[in-house]
Short mmCIF file of the C-alpha atoms (twelve columns), coordinates in Angstrom:
data_MODEL
# 
_entry.id   MODEL 
# 
loop_
_atom_site.group_PDB 
_atom_site.id 
_atom_site.type_symbol 
_atom_site.label_atom_id 
_atom_site.label_alt_id 
_atom_site.label_comp_id 
_atom_site.label_asym_id 
_atom_site.label_seq_id 
_atom_site.Cartn_x 
_atom_site.Cartn_y 
_atom_site.Cartn_z 
_atom_site.pdbx_PDB_model_num 
ATOM 1   C CA . UNK A 1   -23.900 9.468   13.480  1 
ATOM 2   C CA . UNK A 2   -20.628 10.952  12.243  1 
ATOM 3   C CA . UNK A 3   -19.341 11.432  8.742   1 
ATOM 4   C CA . UNK A 4   -15.835 10.105  8.314   1 
ATOM 5   C CA . UNK A 5   -13.063 9.528   5.814   1 
ATOM 6   C CA . UNK A 6   -10.833 6.481   6.091   1 
ATOM 7   C CA . UNK A 7   -7.594  7.150   4.243   1 
ATOM 8   C CA . UNK A 8   -5.150  4.581   2.942   1 
ATOM 9   C CA . UNK A 9   -1.501  5.334   3.706   1 
ATOM 10  C CA . UNK A 10  0.996   3.779   1.267   1 
ATOM 11  C CA . UNK A 11  0.859   5.340   -2.204  1 
ATOM 12  C CA . UNK A 12  -2.153  7.448   -1.243  1 
ATOM 13  C CA . UNK A 13  -0.745  9.837   1.371   1 
ATOM 14  C CA . UNK A 14  2.910   8.839   1.063   1 
ATOM 15  C CA . UNK A 15  4.997   7.230   -1.664  1 
ATOM 16  C CA . UNK A 16  6.521   3.895   -0.661  1 
ATOM 17  C CA . UNK A 17  6.151   1.493   -3.594  1 
ATOM 18  C CA . UNK A 18  8.613   3.602   -5.573  1 
ATOM 19  C CA . UNK A 19  11.295  2.289   -3.197  1 
ATOM 20  C CA . UNK A 20  10.297  -1.269  -4.076  1 
ATOM 21  C CA . UNK A 21  10.661  -0.386  -7.762  1 
ATOM 22  C CA . UNK A 22  14.157  0.988   -7.190  1 
ATOM 23  C CA . UNK A 23  15.069  -2.161  -5.271  1 
ATOM 24  C CA . UNK A 24  13.656  -4.357  -8.039  1 
ATOM 25  C CA . UNK A 25  15.755  -2.490  -10.606 1 
ATOM 26  C CA . UNK A 26  18.893  -2.955  -8.501  1 
ATOM 27  C CA . UNK A 27  18.133  -6.641  -8.091  1 
ATOM 28  C CA . UNK A 28  17.563  -7.043  -11.827 1 
ATOM 29  C CA . UNK A 29  20.875  -5.331  -12.606 1 
ATOM 30  C CA . UNK A 30  22.625  -7.603  -10.114 1 
ATOM 31  C CA . UNK A 31  21.076  -10.693 -11.697 1 
ATOM 32  C CA . UNK A 32  21.913  -9.504  -15.217 1 
ATOM 33  C CA . UNK A 33  25.551  -9.162  -14.153 1 
ATOM 34  C CA . UNK A 34  25.411  -12.903 -13.428 1 
ATOM 35  C CA . UNK A 35  23.954  -13.574 -16.907 1 
ATOM 36  C CA . UNK A 36  20.455  -14.329 -15.660 1 
ATOM 37  C CA . UNK A 37  17.553  -13.158 -17.933 1 
ATOM 38  C CA . UNK A 38  16.055  -9.913  -16.599 1 
ATOM 39  C CA . UNK A 39  12.442  -10.460 -17.711 1 
ATOM 40  C CA . UNK A 40  12.285  -13.948 -16.227 1 
ATOM 41  C CA . UNK A 41  13.981  -12.722 -13.074 1 
ATOM 42  C CA . UNK A 42  11.239  -10.131 -12.474 1 
ATOM 43  C CA . UNK A 43  8.470   -12.643 -13.190 1 
ATOM 44  C CA . UNK A 44  9.998   -15.115 -10.754 1 
ATOM 45  C CA . UNK A 45  10.561  -12.419 -8.123  1 
ATOM 46  C CA . UNK A 46  6.919   -11.334 -8.326  1 
ATOM 47  C CA . UNK A 47  5.708   -14.916 -8.127  1 
ATOM 48  C CA . UNK A 48  7.852   -15.624 -5.071  1 
ATOM 49  C CA . UNK A 49  6.843   -12.362 -3.411  1 
ATOM 50  C CA . UNK A 50  3.129   -13.063 -3.881  1 
ATOM 51  C CA . UNK A 51  3.522   -16.616 -2.581  1 
ATOM 52  C CA . UNK A 52  5.345   -15.303 0.488   1 
ATOM 53  C CA . UNK A 53  2.580   -12.771 1.147   1 
ATOM 54  C CA . UNK A 54  -0.022  -15.526 0.960   1 
ATOM 55  C CA . UNK A 55  1.970   -17.880 3.199   1 
ATOM 56  C CA . UNK A 56  2.600   -15.204 5.828   1 
ATOM 57  C CA . UNK A 57  -0.970  -13.959 5.730   1 
ATOM 58  C CA . UNK A 58  -0.108  -10.391 4.798   1 
ATOM 59  C CA . UNK A 59  2.566   -7.905  3.771   1 
ATOM 60  C CA . UNK A 60  5.180   -8.920  6.318   1 
ATOM 61  C CA . UNK A 61  8.567   -7.241  5.883   1 
ATOM 62  C CA . UNK A 62  10.375  -10.575 5.365   1 
ATOM 63  C CA . UNK A 63  8.392   -11.354 2.192   1 
ATOM 64  C CA . UNK A 64  10.314  -9.137  -0.222  1 
ATOM 65  C CA . UNK A 65  13.937  -9.845  0.828   1 
ATOM 66  C CA . UNK A 66  13.176  -13.561 1.033   1 
ATOM 67  C CA . UNK A 67  11.661  -13.477 -2.453  1 
ATOM 68  C CA . UNK A 68  14.913  -12.043 -3.795  1 
ATOM 69  C CA . UNK A 69  16.992  -14.776 -2.162  1 
ATOM 70  C CA . UNK A 70  14.565  -17.424 -3.427  1 
ATOM 71  C CA . UNK A 71  14.783  -15.994 -6.937  1 
ATOM 72  C CA . UNK A 72  18.583  -15.923 -6.887  1 
ATOM 73  C CA . UNK A 73  18.724  -19.533 -5.700  1 
ATOM 74  C CA . UNK A 74  16.175  -20.591 -8.310  1 
ATOM 75  C CA . UNK A 75  18.288  -19.294 -11.189 1 
ATOM 76  C CA . UNK A 76  21.474  -20.707 -9.701  1 
ATOM 77  C CA . UNK A 77  19.789  -24.103 -9.479  1 
ATOM 78  C CA . UNK A 78  18.579  -23.813 -13.056 1 
ATOM 79  C CA . UNK A 79  22.161  -23.231 -14.159 1 
ATOM 80  C CA . UNK A 80  23.339  -26.164 -12.091 1 
ATOM 81  C CA . UNK A 81  25.458  -24.050 -9.764  1 
ATOM 82  C CA . UNK A 82  25.407  -23.523 -6.010  1 
ATOM 83  C CA . UNK A 83  24.299  -20.162 -4.687  1 
ATOM 84  C CA . UNK A 84  27.139  -18.109 -3.235  1 
ATOM 85  C CA . UNK A 85  26.376  -17.314 0.453   1 
ATOM 86  C CA . UNK A 86  27.895  -13.843 0.077   1 
ATOM 87  C CA . UNK A 87  25.752  -13.138 -2.969  1 
ATOM 88  C CA . UNK A 88  22.696  -14.347 -1.032  1 
ATOM 89  C CA . UNK A 89  23.504  -11.768 1.645   1 
ATOM 90  C CA . UNK A 90  23.979  -9.068  -0.983  1 
ATOM 91  C CA . UNK A 91  20.650  -9.922  -2.588  1 
ATOM 92  C CA . UNK A 92  18.900  -9.876  0.772   1 
ATOM 93  C CA . UNK A 93  20.396  -6.447  1.571   1 
ATOM 94  C CA . UNK A 94  18.923  -5.105  -1.677  1 
ATOM 95  C CA . UNK A 95  15.499  -6.202  -0.430  1 
ATOM 96  C CA . UNK A 96  15.892  -4.866  3.105   1 
ATOM 97  C CA . UNK A 97  16.999  -1.468  1.760   1 
ATOM 98  C CA . UNK A 98  13.339  -0.694  1.036   1 
ATOM 99  C CA . UNK A 99  12.452  -0.711  4.725   1 
ATOM 100 C CA . UNK A 100 15.254  1.684   5.612   1 
ATOM 101 C CA . UNK A 101 13.762  4.487   3.499   1 
ATOM 102 C CA . UNK A 102 11.627  7.280   4.885   1 
ATOM 103 C CA . UNK A 103 8.285   7.716   3.093   1 
ATOM 104 C CA . UNK A 104 7.855   10.719  0.809   1 
ATOM 105 C CA . UNK A 105 4.671   12.675  1.511   1 
ATOM 106 C CA . UNK A 106 2.402   13.020  -1.524  1 
ATOM 107 C CA . UNK A 107 2.102   16.705  -2.518  1 
ATOM 108 C CA . UNK A 108 -0.923  18.276  -0.880  1 
ATOM 109 C CA . UNK A 109 -1.494  15.490  1.665   1 
ATOM 110 C CA . UNK A 110 -1.033  17.666  4.752   1 
ATOM 111 C CA . UNK A 111 -3.199  20.492  3.407   1 
ATOM 112 C CA . UNK A 112 -5.970  18.080  2.389   1 
ATOM 113 C CA . UNK A 113 -6.080  16.350  5.770   1 
ATOM 114 C CA . UNK A 114 -6.107  19.670  7.622   1 
ATOM 115 C CA . UNK A 115 -8.872  21.108  5.437   1 
ATOM 116 C CA . UNK A 116 -11.163 18.099  5.940   1 
ATOM 117 C CA . UNK A 117 -10.807 17.771  9.717   1 
ATOM 118 C CA . UNK A 118 -13.534 20.261  10.518  1 
ATOM 119 C CA . UNK A 119 -16.212 18.439  8.540   1 
ATOM 120 C CA . UNK A 120 -15.169 14.794  8.815   1 
ATOM 121 C CA . UNK A 121 -13.797 12.325  11.338  1 
ATOM 122 C CA . UNK A 122 -10.380 11.556  9.798   1 
ATOM 123 C CA . UNK A 123 -9.067  8.003   10.171  1 
ATOM 124 C CA . UNK A 124 -6.132  6.078   8.750   1 
ATOM 125 C CA . UNK A 125 -6.274  2.382   7.817   1 
ATOM 126 C CA . UNK A 126 -3.125  0.770   6.499   1 
ATOM 127 C CA . UNK A 127 -2.069  -2.839  6.083   1 
ATOM 128 C CA . UNK A 128 1.292   -4.525  6.390   1 
ATOM 129 C CA . UNK A 129 3.933   -5.366  8.940   1 
ATOM 130 C CA . UNK A 130 2.958   -3.424  12.099  1 
ATOM 131 C CA . UNK A 131 6.563   -2.517  12.964  1 
ATOM 132 C CA . UNK A 132 7.174   -1.130  9.478   1 
ATOM 133 C CA . UNK A 133 3.859   0.690   9.200   1 
ATOM 134 C CA . UNK A 134 4.023   2.402   12.590  1 
ATOM 135 C CA . UNK A 135 7.563   3.568   11.861  1 
ATOM 136 C CA . UNK A 136 6.512   4.924   8.472   1 
ATOM 137 C CA . UNK A 137 3.569   6.736   10.026  1 
ATOM 138 C CA . UNK A 138 5.865   8.269   12.644  1 
ATOM 139 C CA . UNK A 139 8.459   9.255   10.028  1 
ATOM 140 C CA . UNK A 140 5.810   10.831  7.789   1 
ATOM 141 C CA . UNK A 141 4.831   13.405  10.406  1 
ATOM 142 C CA . UNK A 142 1.144   12.841  9.600   1 
ATOM 143 C CA . UNK A 143 0.220   10.943  12.765  1 
ATOM 144 C CA . UNK A 144 -1.307  13.899  14.622  1 
ATOM 145 C CA . UNK A 145 -3.676  14.660  11.745  1 
ATOM 146 C CA . UNK A 146 -5.771  11.526  12.346  1 
ATOM 147 C CA . UNK A 147 -8.457  10.899  14.939  1 
ATOM 148 C CA . UNK A 148 -7.408  7.259   15.001  1 
ATOM 149 C CA . UNK A 149 -5.040  4.899   13.183  1 
ATOM 150 C CA . UNK A 150 -5.525  1.228   12.333  1 
ATOM 151 C CA . UNK A 151 -2.724  -1.075  11.160  1 
ATOM 152 C CA . UNK A 152 -4.347  -4.197  9.717   1 
ATOM 153 C CA . UNK A 153 -3.173  -7.570  8.437   1 
ATOM 154 C CA . UNK A 154 -5.630  -7.172  5.567   1 
ATOM 155 C CA . UNK A 155 -8.363  -4.786  4.507   1 
ATOM 156 C CA . UNK A 156 -11.743 -6.498  4.425   1 
ATOM 157 C CA . UNK A 157 -15.354 -5.295  4.559   1 
ATOM 158 C CA . UNK A 158 -15.504 -6.629  8.114   1 
ATOM 159 C CA . UNK A 159 -12.469 -4.585  9.173   1 
ATOM 160 C CA . UNK A 160 -13.927 -1.422  7.660   1 
ATOM 161 C CA . UNK A 161 -17.239 -2.057  9.426   1 
ATOM 162 C CA . UNK A 162 -15.404 -2.506  12.736  1 
ATOM 163 C CA . UNK A 163 -13.574 0.782   12.227  1 
ATOM 164 C CA . UNK A 164 -16.832 2.561   11.421  1 
ATOM 165 C CA . UNK A 165 -18.550 1.030   14.443  1 
ATOM 166 C CA . UNK A 166 -15.752 1.983   16.812  1 
ATOM 167 C CA . UNK A 167 -16.148 5.649   15.852  1 
ATOM 168 C CA . UNK A 168 -19.893 5.813   15.274  1 
ATOM 169 C CA . UNK A 169 -19.600 6.495   11.552  1 
ATOM 170 C CA . UNK A 170 -22.524 6.408   9.170   1 
ATOM 171 C CA . UNK A 171 -21.068 4.299   6.361   1 
ATOM 172 C CA . UNK A 172 -23.479 5.649   3.757   1 
ATOM 173 C CA . UNK A 173 -22.270 9.225   4.301   1 
ATOM 174 C CA . UNK A 174 -18.614 8.335   4.882   1 
ATOM 175 C CA . UNK A 175 -15.762 7.719   2.476   1 
ATOM 176 C CA . UNK A 176 -12.793 5.474   1.890   1 
ATOM 177 C CA . UNK A 177 -9.876  6.937   -0.076  1 
ATOM 178 C CA . UNK A 178 -7.126  4.822   -1.606  1 
ATOM 179 C CA . UNK A 179 -5.106  3.736   -4.617  1 
ATOM 180 C CA . UNK A 180 -6.078  0.050   -4.641  1 
ATOM 181 C CA . UNK A 181 -9.272  -1.419  -6.060  1 
ATOM 182 C CA . UNK A 182 -8.539  -4.681  -4.239  1 
ATOM 183 C CA . UNK A 183 -7.691  -3.313  -0.798  1 
ATOM 184 C CA . UNK A 184 -9.724  -0.115  -0.520  1 
ATOM 185 C CA . UNK A 185 -12.406 0.337   -3.154  1 
ATOM 186 C CA . UNK A 186 -14.016 -3.110  -3.332  1 
ATOM 187 C CA . UNK A 187 -14.010 -3.882  0.413   1 
ATOM 188 C CA . UNK A 188 -15.180 -0.323  1.039   1 
ATOM 189 C CA . UNK A 189 -18.107 -0.723  -1.345  1 
ATOM 190 C CA . UNK A 190 -18.994 -4.073  0.215   1 
ATOM 191 C CA . UNK A 191 -19.044 -2.386  3.625   1 
ATOM 192 C CA . UNK A 192 -21.452 0.291   2.377   1 
ATOM 193 C CA . UNK A 193 -19.027 3.216   2.074   1 
ATOM 194 C CA . UNK A 194 -18.615 5.735   -0.696  1 
ATOM 195 C CA . UNK A 195 -15.176 5.371   -2.265  1 
ATOM 196 C CA . UNK A 196 -12.645 7.652   -3.918  1 
ATOM 197 C CA . UNK A 197 -9.957  6.060   -6.046  1 
ATOM 198 C CA . UNK A 198 -6.679  7.960   -6.460  1 
ATOM 199 C CA . UNK A 199 -4.590  6.131   -9.108  1 
ATOM 200 C CA . UNK A 200 -0.875  5.705   -8.479  1 
ATOM 201 C CA . UNK A 201 1.450   4.522   -11.237 1 
ATOM 202 C CA . UNK A 202 3.506   2.473   -8.795  1 
ATOM 203 C CA . UNK A 203 0.587   0.385   -7.467  1 
ATOM 204 C CA . UNK A 204 1.663   -3.274  -7.387  1 
ATOM 205 C CA . UNK A 205 -0.226  -5.407  -9.933  1 
ATOM 206 C CA . UNK A 206 -1.168  -7.786  -7.088  1 
ATOM 207 C CA . UNK A 207 -3.511  -5.024  -5.919  1 
ATOM 208 C CA . UNK A 208 -5.377  -4.979  -9.263  1 
ATOM 209 C CA . UNK A 209 -8.940  -6.280  -9.308  1 
ATOM 210 C CA . UNK A 210 -12.130 -5.609  -11.244 1 
ATOM 211 C CA . UNK A 211 -14.345 -3.140  -9.365  1 
ATOM 212 C CA . UNK A 212 -17.649 -4.456  -8.033  1 
ATOM 213 C CA . UNK A 213 -19.564 -1.186  -8.163  1 
ATOM 214 C CA . UNK A 214 -19.498 2.548   -8.726  1 
ATOM 215 C CA . UNK A 215 -16.864 4.803   -7.207  1 
ATOM 216 C CA . UNK A 216 -15.291 8.194   -7.817  1 
ATOM 217 C CA . UNK A 217 -11.903 8.544   -9.500  1 
ATOM 218 C CA . UNK A 218 -9.896  11.706  -8.830  1 
ATOM 219 C CA . UNK A 219 -6.479  12.460  -10.288 1 
ATOM 220 C CA . UNK A 220 -4.981  13.757  -7.061  1 
ATOM 221 C CA . UNK A 221 -5.569  14.191  -3.338  1 
ATOM 222 C CA . UNK A 222 -5.883  17.939  -3.820  1 
ATOM 223 C CA . UNK A 223 -9.184  17.425  -5.656  1 
ATOM 224 C CA . UNK A 224 -10.889 15.754  -2.674  1 
ATOM 225 C CA . UNK A 225 -11.935 18.817  -0.585  1 
ATOM 226 C CA . UNK A 226 -13.524 20.543  -3.557  1 
ATOM 227 C CA . UNK A 227 -15.296 17.372  -4.677  1 
ATOM 228 C CA . UNK A 228 -16.693 16.625  -1.209  1 
ATOM 229 C CA . UNK A 229 -17.660 20.274  -0.829  1 
ATOM 230 C CA . UNK A 230 -19.817 20.008  -3.941  1 
ATOM 231 C CA . UNK A 231 -21.404 16.805  -2.627  1 
ATOM 232 C CA . UNK A 232 -22.291 18.495  0.675   1 
ATOM 233 C CA . UNK A 233 -23.820 21.470  -1.134  1 
ATOM 234 C CA . UNK A 234 -25.964 19.143  -3.242  1 
ATOM 235 C CA . UNK A 235 -27.355 17.263  -0.228  1 
# 
């Protein structure tokens, strides 16, 4: 059976959550200009965003802009005023701006993928709105570096097992690499993979979860080839 590496995309190989943070800051500034409390605004925005994700069954692109409109209307209602339709449109545009941005490749991503291709089957598994994710993958220029790409509604042990089965991977000698304990590390461990955690300061708190087992933490992608090289030498 083959040895493989299943890479996460967002905030592992490319930076995308930073655009959400910029959008959140713009939204907060907009709401502050209307005398709404910034801290409460962010809490309400997060709550609405998470609820939208749950209702839609995944990270659909409508979740974030809708959460901003919902938050604006909530604070208008609390003040006893009607939401201005033009301001609703402005708020929604702040949310949609995120999906107009090209992803920024994480330093070293291309070199790491190229260096590992000779020894491992290289796969990509990302979750979210398929239209958004495929466009981001295309814009990143990384598409040709993968043996296969999977855009999922959610990352579960079952999905990882399906991916492994479709490419004849030996889970026990294969790896999952990502920045989320919830979406990559824990489901990867449950599916019998080895896991490498690459922390990212912009990881959304919704992706936080207590780990269920042992995994490797590396500070950057660039450390992966050397680490896996040492593992291979020790086997």
